[in-house]
C-alpha positions in Angstrom: -4.7 6.1 25.0 -1.8 3.8 22.7 -2.3 2.8 19.6 -0.7 -0.6 18.1 -0.4 -0.8 14.2 0.1 -3.8 12.4 -0.6 -5.8 8.9 2.1 -4.1 6.5 4.0 -5.8 4.2 5.2 -5.9 0.7 3.0 -7.1 -2.3 2.5 -6.1 -5.9 0.4 -3.9 -8.2 -2.8 -5.3 -7.5 -2.2 -7.4 -4.8 -4.2 -7.0 -1.1 -2.8 -6.4 2.2 -5.9 -5.1 5.5 -4.0 -3.7 8.0 -5.9 -2.8 11.4 -5.5 -0.7 14.5 -5.9 -0.9 18.6 -7.1 1.9 20.4 -6.6 0.4 24.2 -6.2 2.4 27.8 -8.5 4.9 28.3 -10.1 4.2 24.5 -13.1 5.7 24.0 -16.2 5.1 20.9 -16.3 8.4 21.0 -13.6 9.1 18.9 -13.2 9.2 15.1 -10.5 7.4 14.2 -8.0 6.9 11.4 -5.6 5.9 9.3 -3.2 8.5 7.4 0.3 7.9 5.5 3.4 9.5 5.0 6.5 9.3 2.2 9.8 11.5 2.2 9.4 15.0 1.3 5.3 15.2 1.1 3.3 16.2 3.6 0.8 13.6 5.5 -2.5 12.6 4.1 -5.3 11.6 4.9 -6.6 8.9 3.8 -9.4 7.0 5.7 -11.6 8.4 8.1 -14.0 6.4 10.6 -16.8 8.8 12.7 -17.8 8.1 15.9 -21.9 7.7 13.8 -19.8 4.9 11.7 -20.1 8.5 8.9 -16.7 7.8 6.8 -15.0 9.7 4.4 -11.7 8.9 1.4 -9.4 10.1 0.0 -10.1 9.9 -3.8 -6.4 8.8 -4.6 -8.0 5.8 -2.6 -11.3 5.7 -3.5 -13.6 2.1 -4.6 -10.1 0.5 -3.7 -9.8 0.7 1.1 -12.9 0.0 2.9 -12.2 2.2 6.8 -14.1 -0.8 9.2 -14.1 -0.6 13.1 -15.3 -2.2 16.2 -16.8 -0.1 18.6 -15.9 -2.4 20.8 -12.7 -4.1 21.0 -11.7 -0.4 20.2 -10.3 -1.2 16.9 -10.3 0.0 12.8 -9.5 -2.4 10.3 -8.4 -0.4 6.6 -9.0 -2.8 3.5 -6.4 -1.6 0.3 -8.0 -3.6 -2.7 -5.7 -3.0 -6.3 -2.7 -1.0 -4.6 -0.5 1.1 -7.0 3.8 2.1 -6.3 2.1 5.6 -5.7 0.1 3.7 -1.8 3.6 3.5 -1.1 4.5 4.5 2.6 3.8 4.2 6.0 0.6 4.7 7.2 -1.2 5.5 10.3 -2.7 5.4 13.0 -5.0 8.6 14.7 -7.3 8.6 17.7 -8.7 12.0 17.7 -11.3 13.3 19.9 -13.2 16.2 18.6 -14.0 17.7 22.5 -11.3 18.5 23.7 -8.4 18.2 20.7 -6.6 15.0 21.4 -4.5 13.1 19.0 -3.0 10.0 19.7 -1.3 8.2 16.8 0.3 5.3 16.3 4.2 3.7 14.7 3.4 3.1 10.9 3.7 0.2 9.9 5.1 0.1 6.5 3.6 -0.8 3.6 5.7 -1.2 -0.1 3.5 -2.2 -3.1 6.8 -3.6 -5.7 5.7 -2.4 -10.4 
């Protein structure tokens, strides 16, 4: 499975961005998919996750501002990010996970920078 993320960029505080991640290869709709983010010196943080049944989970810091969605036919996920803050600045990484065998795949990351 290969993951290709896109949509990052530079935005001012309060602005919006939409990230996309496409899974190719032997991608399965049974996988959960998620967005993580990482900044230098900090642990990788789960931002939003969507399971195979469509249930979602968000980090407390993004609840009410970010929305994750999924196209099960195209094997893509999107992250709509609104009301962005400088502390949202990070490299955002797409994750694909199969719980039945523990398989994990990661995308290359896309930079999101929020200026104050």
